[in-house]
N, C-alpha and C positions, 0 to 999 in steps of 0.2 A: 504494500500500500504506500503510495507516494506521501512523503512527509509534507505536512501542511506548512505553507510559507508564512513566515512571521509578517504580521502587518504592523508597520512602524507608524505610530500616530503622527499627525501633522502638527508638530510642536511649533509654537510661535517663537520668533527670534526677538531678542532684546539687546540693548547696548549695556554692557556691564564692564566697568573700569576702562571705558574707552574702546572696547572691542565688541564685536557682534557675536552673541552666543544664542543657542537654543535653550529654552528654560521651561521647567515644569515644577510643580510642587506636589509633595506627598506628605502623609501623616506619619510622624515618627512614633516610636514605641510609647511615648508619653502623651500622644494625642496632639502634638504641636505640628503646624504646617511648616515644612522646611523646603527651601528651593534647591534644585539640582540643575547644573549647567552642563552643556556639551557643545563642542565645536561643530558637530554634525548631528543630525537627527538620530542616526544609528548609534553614535557614541552616547548620546543622551539616553536613548532607549536601553542600552546595555547597562548604563549607570543606574537607571531607575529599577531595572530588574534585580540588580545586585543589592541595591539599598532596600528594596521591598522584602527581599529574602532575609536580610539581616534584621529588619523590623519584625518580620514574622517569627524568626528564631528567638528574638528577645521576648516577644509576647508569649511564645510557647514556653520558654524557660521560666518566665514569671509564674505561669499557671502550673507548669510541670517541671519544677527544678530537679536537678539531680541531688543526691544526698550530699555530695561535696559542695554544690552551690548553696544548698540551704544551711549546711553547717557553717559556711563562711558568713552567710547573712546573720545567722543566729549569734555567732561570735561577735560580729559587729554590733548587734543590738545589746549584747551583754557587756560590751566595753564601757557602756555608760553607767553600769550599775555595780561592777565589781572592780577590785583593784587590779593593776597591771600584772602583778605576780600571780593572782588567781586566774586571770584570763590566759596567761601563758601556760599554766598547768592544764587548763581546759583544752587549749589548742593542741598541746602535745599529745594528750590522750585521744582526742578525736582524730587527729591525723594518723596515729599509729593503729588504733583499734576500730575505727569506723570508716574514715575516708579511704584508707588503703584497701580494705577488703570489699567495701560495697559503695565506694564513692561515685562510681559511674552509673549506678542504678538510679532510676527516677524514684522520687519519694513515694509515689503512689504504687510502686511495684514492690516495695519492701514488705515482707511478711514477718510474722512472729518467729518462724523458723530461721529466717535470715538473722534476726537479732539474737536468737539463742546461740547460733553458730558463732557469731562474732564475739559473744561473751565467753566462749569456751577458753581461749587463751588467757582472758582476764581472770577467770575463776582460779587459775593457778597462782595468782599473785596475792599480795596482802589483802586482807579484808577491806581495808580503807580504800584501796584502789578499785576493788570490785564495786563497793558502795558508790563511789564517785562516778564510775562509768555508768552504773545503773541509773543514777540521778541525771547524768548528762543525756543519755539516750531518751529517757522519759521526758525530760524538759524539751528537747528538740522536737519530738513527735507530738507532744501536747501543744506546742507552739504552732506546728504545722497544721494540726487539726483546728485550732482556734482561728487560724488565718485561712481556713478552707482550702489549704493546699492538698490535704488528704481527707477522704470521707471517713475511713476506718483507721483507728489508731492501733498499729500492731504492737506498740509497747504497753498498751493498757493492762495486759495480763502477764507482762514480763516479771517473773518472780524476783523479789529483792533478796535473793539468797543465792549462794554459789558453792554449795558443798563445803569442801575444806576451807575455802577462802572466807566463808562467812560464819564459821563455828564460833569465833570469838566475838561476833557482833550480836551479843545477847545482853539483856539487862541483868544486873546482879539481883539475886533474890534478897529479901529482907534479912535472912540469916547470913548471907554472904556480906552484906553491907555491915551488919553488926560485927562480924568476925574481922573484917578489914579495918574498921575504925578502932576496934579494941587492940588489934595487932600493932598499928602504927601510932597509937596515942603517944604524944610527946616527941614524935620523930619529925624531921623536916617536911615530909610530904603531907602531913595531917591537914594543915589549913587548905592546901590546894585541893585535896580530896573532898573536904567538907564543902567547899565552894562549888566544885563540880557536881556533887551529889544533890545539893539542895538549892542550886540556882540554875544548873544546866548550862553554864557558860562553856564555850569552847576553850581549848587550851590557850589559843592566842589571845582570847579575851581575859582569861584569868591572869596570865603573865603580864598583861598591860594594865591591869586594874590598879587605880590609884585611890587613895583614901578620900579624895574630893568627890568621888563617884559612889561612895558607900555612905548611905544616909541612915545611920543607926538611931538617931534621935527623932526621926519622923514618927508620926502616930502609927504608921505602918512602915517598919524598916524596909528599905529596898536598895538594890544595886542598879546603877545606871550604866549601861554599856555604851561607851563613847570612844574607846581606843582599842587598837589591836597591836599585838606583838608579832614581829617576824624576825627570822634569822638571816643575817647576811655575813658570810665569812666568820661564823661563830660569834658574831656581835649582835646584841639585841637592838632592834630598831622599833621604836614605838610611834605609831601613826594614828591619826584620826580617821584614816581611810579604813572602813570596816569591810568585811567580806562581801556584804550586800547592803543596800539601804535598810532592809528588814532587820539587819543585825543590831541596829540602833533601837534600844528598847529599855524599859524600866521594869525590873523584876522584883516583886515583893518576896521577902525571904522569911523562912520560918524562924521561930525563937531559937532553936538549937544553933542555927548558923549565925544569927545575930549575936548570940552570947559568945560564940567562938570568935567572931570578928572583933567584938569589944575587948575581949581578953588579949587578942593579938595586937590591937591598936595601942593598948596601954604600953606594950613592950616595944613597939615599932620605933625605929629611928629613921624611917624612910617615907617618902611620898608613896611608895609602891606597897601594895598589900603583900605581895610575894617578892622578896628582894634578897640579894646576897648580903654578906657581912658588912659591905660598904654602903648599903642602902640603894644599890643600883639594880635595875631589872636583870633577871637571869639570862645568861647566854644559853645556847642550845646544849652545850656540853655540861653546863652547871645544872640545867634541868634534868639531863640524863642521870647525873650523879644523885640528884634528889630522888628521882624515881627508882633508882637502884635499891633504895631502902625497902621498897615493896617487892621488887623482883627477887632479891636474895632470900626473902621469907616465904617464897612459893615452893611447895613440894613438887617440883617438876624436874624431869631429867635434864641434866646439863652436860655439855661437852666442853672441855678445855684442853689446851695444849701444853706439853712440857718438852723441853729439850734434854735428852739423855744421850751422852756421848756424841753430841752433834746431830742426833736424829730427833725429828719432831714426833712425839708420841701423843696420840689422842687418848685422853682420859674421860671416862663417863662416870657421872655421879648421879645416883638415884636417891634423893632425899626422902626420908620417911616422915610422914606427917606427925607433928608433935615432938620430934627429936630436935636436938641442938646441932648447930653447925660445928664440925670438927675444928675448922680454922678460927671460928669466933663463937665461943660458948654463949655469948649474949644474944645470938640470933637463933630464933626458934622457927622451924618450918611450920607455920600456922595456917597457910593458905593453900587449899587444894583446888584453886581455880585461878585462871588468868585475870589480870587487871591491866587495862590500858587507860590513858586519860579519856579516851572517847567512851569507854564503858561507863564512866561517871555520868556524862551527859546523856548517854543512851538510857541509863537507868532513870534519870530525872524525867525525861520525856515519856518513857514507857509508864512510869508511875502516874503521870498526869492523865494519860489515856485510860489506864486501868481504873482510875478513880472517877471516870465518866466526864472529865472536862471536855467541853465541846472542841471540835477540831480547829476552829478559827482562833480560839484562845490559846490552844497548844501551839499553833503556828506562830502566834505573836511571841509567846514566852520562849520558844525555841529559836526565834530569829530567822525563821524560814520565809521564803517568798511565796511558797505554794503549799497550801494545807493538804492537797492531794498527795504530794511527795512525802510530806510529814507522816501521813497515815500509812502510805505504802511501805515506808522504811521502818517505822517504829510500832505500828499497831499490830503487835504480836501477842499471843496469849502469854501472860506473865507466868502463870502456873499451869501445869497440865496433869497433876496428880489428883485423884478423886478426893483425897482428904483436904487438898488445897482449894478445890473448886466447889465443894459442897455448900459452903456458906454463900457463895455467889448465886448458885442455882436455887437454893432454898429461898433467898431473899427475893429473887426475880419471880419464882413461882408463887410465893405467898402473896405478893402484890397482885398478881394476876387473879389468884383465887379470891382475894378480898374484893377486887373490882367486879368479878362475876356474881358474887353473892349480894 
């Protein structure tokens, strides 16, 4: 079949910059009329076809962006609400674990299975990395859904757990909290642990906390979160730039924490609630040494190295709960569970949810931007044994029975 001959429009000529050109106008991707010029009608026709294709591609991309394109857009939007350091962390994770494996896919092509597959390598990393990736993926696809880029959100049922990586991401039980506080009473990490457990502050918020933001004489004592700590070359940097705008909040504190802070304030020589012996905020290595007071009291298998006759020998120690350390008789292996700084915050948020606090209030107290993410990550059953749950079940069923009668 003979190829249909192109029909070149009869463009009008104009004088432009002292020369005669053929000219027409088209609508660009933003809906604005733009002029295109050519020295001949054929040249102008070819330029119009090329420009129209580019406009169509841009419009299509806006409605049907690839994963890489939407991730780039999402990062640009987040740059207005998070610190540069946080944004860099987000970008590194997204490029390695999202853009690299599925960046060329269109957003509306991505399925739940695709997301599960890309989370597999992340599940082998630390629990904090898995949690952050889970949050990033959900945030991106919830944003795309809200902006009508996708109709169905594949991340909606993506589990906030990852086998081995997420085992440590659980709240401490009341018994574990009691054991922890009893074990470290009078030791350097005690005040940090109390603040984490009873105000839910992030590590960077606790280490940046100053006494001018602790209102112990108010009718309802509270902590005002206004600063954040970060580590640069093992030096503490205190900034008013918080993780997100939602991190700026005022948190009422219970009497046990208020009393603990009053006692600490009387002895303090620093503007900082948590400080070194010179009254300065802790560096990363200093904080690690403080936290070691907890780690060395955990009955957990440890490996260490010794050099014997020039050879490195691996030694394994399996502490027995309740026994004393051979190297330091003052240390008792009293903890049969892991504790990280985030465990404290996780426990605080989980307790709020467990006590029936509404999600928007929990979101505010936690300093989260999205209550859906708060509930996805933290709304887990605190107890799962019948003897632990019977009180909750009886209370719920007795209310229902009373209402029916």
